[in-house]
C-alpha positions as CSV (number, residue, x, y, z in Angstrom):
1,I,-8.4,-5.8,18.7
2,V,-5.4,-6.0,16.4
3,I,-1.8,-6.9,17.2
4,E,0.2,-5.1,14.6
5,H,3.5,-3.5,14.0
6,H,2.8,-2.0,10.5
7,Q,2.8,1.8,10.8
8,A,-0.1,2.3,8.3
9,V,-2.4,0.2,10.5
10,M,-1.3,1.9,13.6
11,A,-1.7,5.4,12.1
12,H,-5.4,4.6,11.4
13,A,-6.2,2.9,14.7
14,D,-8.7,4.4,17.1
15,W,-6.6,3.5,20.1
16,I,-3.1,2.2,20.7
17,I,-1.8,0.3,23.7
18,D,2.0,0.1,23.5
19,L,3.8,-2.6,25.5
20,G,7.5,-2.5,26.3
21,P,9.9,-1.0,26.7
22,G,11.7,-4.1,25.3
23,A,10.9,-7.7,24.6
24,G,10.8,-10.8,27.0
25,H,11.8,-9.9,30.5
26,D,12.4,-6.3,29.5
27,G,8.9,-5.7,28.3
28,G,5.3,-6.5,29.1
29,R,4.5,-3.1,30.7
30,I,2.1,-0.6,29.2
31,V,4.3,2.3,28.2
32,F,1.7,4.3,26.3
33,E,-2.1,4.2,25.9
34,G,-4.0,6.7,23.7
35,T,-4.7,7.8,20.2
36,P,-2.1,7.6,17.4
37,A,-1.9,11.4,17.3
38,D,-1.1,11.5,21.0
39,L,1.6,8.8,20.5
40,V,3.2,10.8,17.7
41,A,3.0,14.0,19.7
42,A,4.5,12.4,22.9
43,R,7.3,10.5,21.1
44,S,7.8,8.9,24.4
45,T,8.4,5.4,23.1
46,L,10.2,3.7,20.3
47,T,6.9,3.0,18.6
48,G,6.0,6.7,18.9
49,E,9.3,7.7,17.2
50,H,8.8,5.2,14.4
51,L,5.1,6.3,13.9
52,A,6.1,10.0,13.9
53,A,8.7,9.3,11.2
54,Y,6.0,7.4,9.2
55,V,3.5,10.2,9.3
56,G,6.1,12.8,8.6
57,T,6.2,14.9,11.7
């Protein structure tokens, strides 16, 4: 288990659990769970958007 925001680490992860959608009282819910490729394809979260930009899709 790694808690990380660096796109290079996330891009090579086996599985991502994205919490959000915001911070504090606005967060803490699971907004995505799956592979990095699925997160990039879905682009359903802010993390997905940033990861997609990082990997160039």
